[in-house]
C-alpha angles and dihedrals in degrees: 000000000000117000119232113258094208109137119240113210123238089245089056089051091054093044091052095043113108108168096252099157098211114264110224106244109220138205138155155196137146142299128226134164123016118272125242118233093246089234107211104071109094098170093246119155113268120265117272093247117097110272131188116225118211107209126181123206135157089213112085146165094264094068098080142314094282094051089049091054088051096051092041090055097040101079091042094050091045091052092049091051095042116013092191093066126081118185126234100186116194122191116215115185113248095238091053099041102095096048093041094052093049090048088051091049091052091048094047088240106117130143119257092245136354149185114255133192119230086242091065109030099080090043091052093046093048089051089058092249101117132061126242098245095192096103092052093044091052091061094040107074092185091064098043113137093246088065092068131076120279111272093007099110099053094098092049096056140066110194108306093345122098113195100170139043114213113250102161139036154340101222127170144166113261138170113244114206133194106236094198090055090048091051093048091051093045093244117145119255093187106125091211092055094043089051087065095056123117125195093277092051089050092050092050090051091048089052091052089050097050121100126193138193100205105308094339119100105226097171116031117214088206128358105233111207134193107277120244136185087277089055089057089055089055094048090048089052092052088055091048092244132110130249091239128055116227136212125230090278093057093251119139109254106164146334117315102173090106091066110120085007088282095161095042093049092045092052092048090050094052092043092053093050092046103041109016105034094023095209092153139058108254116274109262135158090243095053110115103203100181093043089052091054092049091049093050093248092119125046094201132020135165123252138116147250092287085078097056094085098044092049094045092047106034101034106033090158093061113094112209147142136180140241137192119249109281122253120279113247095252136097107284092018115153146169108287150171143168114262137181144179128197118223149199117250138182117229116232088234094047106147090219111026097171092051089045090054092048089056092047090050089052094046095047096043123104095250095062092040088057091049091051088050091052093048102043107357091248110164122223139233093227120103094218091058088069090056096056126106090237093059095041089053092052091047090058089056096042112022093183088076086083087070090071099068090036090057092049092054094044105039141085119240113265114249106287110157116074087346095156095049092042094048092049089054095042102045100068092044092052091045089055092049095048088050088052092241092126131024117255094243093052091045092052092047090052092047092050092051095046096043097046088051089054091049090047093049088052092054100265112123 
């Protein structure tokens, strides 16, 4: 499928823009043997002759008007930056992406370059399907690791190898809070003071923010949800540890979320808020957490930067801000979150690796990041993006944007190796723990055993 090269005017970009800070789409499956480096891509500039770049993406023009503007502009902007390149964009549905790429790899029929979720990239690399991009990055100063946000590259690397260059993000889990309800309850809204909270301080604030009618909670101080694998990443971050354990070479070899009892402490914290202090409506399938926050029935709820735009545009009367998750009550505890960035990668069987790299260099450069921001207000994983006049102007209008780079620097990478298998094992155990059917210590011990076996079966030990 070739994308139309019709130019979209800057006025149209701004008209279509609707601060929708790009939500990182996620997917998963599992790694196996080590990847080879793919050898023949040196990162040289593409030849002067006209070349067609085949690019895969699950994003596409059919999603909405903003996405259409992005993909209408993409081939034009690429041609302006590199006249020798012509785009052959191919949309692959998100749910089919993982299997289709592995099938294409087996059939020696891959694209030149492609968009990859953090949930797939390590799995693809460990299956030998992605290039080690380190040699090309080393001779491309604009894409040097130090040009990207602190912590952002962790999901695109394996030891000294970098197999992806960040092209989207950063996203993170944050706690949204209603500043009017905070003021009414006499709870501080000062970000500097909130940044000093630990879990006990947060619980006390949630208690002050909770309203009841008899035994029924009619305004939740904080909506406690059923923990998932991603929640374990957050709890680990608040303990200043990672989700994965690592060997002496720095390679992930198992599950580390039980360090400093991060998972046990996190479960007890959620259980206390839910059952002892009762700051939340009970967990139930029909509970609509985000709707309750929007309606002022919950003072605090968990979501991410993808909600900044809809809240600002659709509910201008709602006064809100966000915070990271407070520090765990342990030595070294800190504010934390789970964060992630999707990336561009080059398949080992790319028909034209040099041209694929040229497209990657274009997409991940500051120029295209600023065009994306003008079209759909997507932020960027590059440090220099946050120094631009465009970002600074947006920050004046929406100060919460500053939470995006802060979360990237403070957080732990969202689960990204064997995520699907790990989440399937973790979910029922955490559900049983939150329903008080199993003690937290026993739940965590079972999780560690099952998850380490999953990692071992996948070649991590």
